[in-house]
C-alpha positions in Angstrom: 1.9 5.2 -45.5 3.8 7.0 -42.5 2.1 8.9 -39.9 2.8 12.5 -39.4 4.5 13.3 -36.3 1.5 14.9 -34.9 -0.7 11.9 -35.6 2.0 9.7 -34.0 1.9 11.9 -30.9 -2.2 11.9 -30.8 -2.0 8.2 -31.1 0.5 7.9 -28.2 -1.6 10.2 -26.1 -4.6 8.2 -26.7 -2.8 5.1 -25.7 -1.5 6.7 -22.5 -5.1 8.0 -21.6 -6.7 4.5 -22.2 -3.9 2.8 -20.3 -4.5 5.1 -17.3 -8.1 4.5 -17.2 -7.7 0.9 -17.5 -4.9 0.3 -15.0 -7.0 2.5 -12.5 -10.1 0.3 -13.3 -8.4 -3.1 -13.5 -4.9 -2.7 -11.9 -1.8 -3.3 -13.4 -2.0 -7.0 -14.1 -5.6 -6.4 -15.4 -4.5 -4.0 -18.1 -3.0 -6.0 -20.8 -1.4 -4.2 -23.5 -3.6 -5.8 -26.2 -6.8 -4.6 -24.3 -5.1 -1.2 -23.9 -4.4 -0.8 -27.7 -7.9 -2.2 -28.6 -9.5 0.5 -26.0 -7.5 3.2 -28.1 -8.6 1.9 -31.2 -5.4 0.5 -32.5 -4.0 -2.9 -33.2 -1.6 -4.8 -30.7 1.2 -4.9 -33.3 1.6 -1.0 -33.3 2.3 -0.8 -29.5 6.0 -0.9 -30.0 6.2 2.0 -32.5 5.3 4.0 -29.3 6.7 2.4 -26.3 9.6 -0.2 -25.5 7.6 -1.9 -22.9 4.6 -2.2 -21.1 6.5 -1.0 -18.0 7.4 2.2 -20.0 3.6 2.7 -20.9 2.4 2.0 -17.2 4.9 4.8 -15.9 3.5 7.1 -18.4 -0.1 6.3 -17.9 0.4 6.9 -14.1 2.3 10.2 -14.7 -0.6 11.3 -16.9 -3.2 10.1 -14.3 -1.6 12.2 -11.7 -1.4 15.0 -13.9 -5.2 14.8 -14.5 -5.9 14.8 -10.9 -3.4 17.7 -10.1 -4.7 19.6 -13.1 -8.3 19.6 -11.6 -6.7 20.6 -8.2 -4.9 23.4 -9.8 -7.7 24.7 -11.7 -10.0 25.0 -8.7 -7.1 26.6 -6.7 -6.7 29.2 -9.4 -10.4 29.9 -9.6 -11.6 29.5 -5.9 -8.4 29.5 -3.8 -6.3 26.8 -2.3 -8.3 26.1 0.8 -11.5 25.6 -1.4 -9.5 23.4 -3.8 -8.5 21.3 -1.0 -12.1 20.9 0.4 -13.3 20.1 -3.2 -10.5 17.5 -3.4 -11.4 15.7 -0.3 -15.1 16.0 -1.0 -14.5 14.5 -4.3 -12.2 11.8 -3.2 -14.8 10.6 -0.7 -17.8 10.8 -3.0 -19.7 7.9 -4.6 -18.6 8.6 -7.8 -15.0 8.1 -7.1 -15.9 4.8 -5.4 -17.8 3.8 -8.3 -15.6 4.9 -11.1 -11.8 4.3 -10.2 -10.9 4.7 -13.9 -11.4 8.3 -13.4 -10.0 8.8 -10.0 -6.9 8.8 -7.9 -4.3 6.4 -8.9 -3.1 5.9 -5.4 -6.4 4.3 -4.3 -6.7 2.5 -7.7 -3.3 0.8 -8.1 -1.1 1.9 -5.4 -0.4 -1.4 -4.1 0.5 -2.6 -7.6 3.2 0.3 -8.0 5.6 -0.9 -5.4 5.7 -4.5 -7.3 6.8 -3.2 -10.6 10.1 -2.1 -11.9 11.5 1.4 -11.0 10.2 3.5 -13.6 6.5 3.0 -12.4 7.6 3.3 -8.9 9.3 6.6 -9.6 6.4 8.2 -11.7 4.1 7.0 -8.8 6.4 8.6 -6.1 6.5 11.8 -8.1 2.6 11.9 -8.3 2.2 11.3 -4.6 4.6 14.0 -3.6 3.0 16.5 -5.8 -0.4 15.6 -4.1 1.1 15.9 -0.8 2.3 19.6 -1.8 -1.1 20.5 -2.7 -2.9 18.9 0.2 -0.2 20.7 2.4 -0.5 24.0 0.5 1.7 27.1 1.2 3.4 26.9 4.6 1.3 23.8 5.8 2.3 20.8 7.6 3.7 17.9 5.2 3.0 15.5 7.8 -0.7 16.5 8.3 -1.1 16.5 4.5 0.4 12.9 4.2 -2.0 11.7 7.1 -5.0 13.2 5.4 -4.0 11.6 2.1 -3.5 8.2 3.8 -7.0 8.5 5.5 -8.3 9.5 2.0 -6.8 6.4 0.1 -7.4 4.0 3.0 -11.1 5.0 3.2 -11.6 4.7 -0.6 -9.7 1.4 -0.8 -12.0 0.0 2.2 -15.2 1.5 0.8 -14.7 -0.3 -2.6 -13.7 -3.6 -1.0 -16.6 -3.7 1.3 -19.2 -3.0 -1.4 -22.5 -1.2 -1.2 -24.1 -0.9 2.3 -23.9 0.4 5.7 -20.3 -0.2 6.4 -19.4 1.7 3.2 -21.3 4.7 4.3 -20.0 4.4 7.9 -16.2 4.2 6.5 -16.8 7.3 4.2 -18.6 9.3 7.1 -15.5 8.5 9.4 -13.1 9.6 6.8 -15.2 13.0 6.6 -15.0 13.4 10.0 -19.0 13.3 10.2 -20.4 12.7 13.7 -22.5 9.4 13.9 
């Protein structure tokens, strides 16, 4: 029995969502097609009904992950203003929850290093996502260079905090990224 177009789109969206979470949690190589399909509640054999390749899926998963992060930012900006949205973004980025749950967080800190090692489709989706984050960080009339610097501090702090594990060094890294005085 053939799936309806709507059911096919729901399945595709579920696959993309699961891939986005998995690649953020495990990295590009750790997110196998079989594991993604299983997480989406489907069989590996159905993958090619939705995607031509793993690289196509990765590009769409990266775009969806960035859209998720951007959507949270935009909803905050609409309800509380752009400056409040930027402050909330930074606080959320440097939070214990973001450190502990990369599958729900920023793709840059989660698999940024992997993106440059893959075919162009993923790099293009990644570049567009990073560019959109920079625009939001800069805001209307803000400094793009300062926004890039801030994003790089955030990403570097999260990557380092995850790498060093629990303990005083992690706390020190996050405090320094927040600009807290010792």
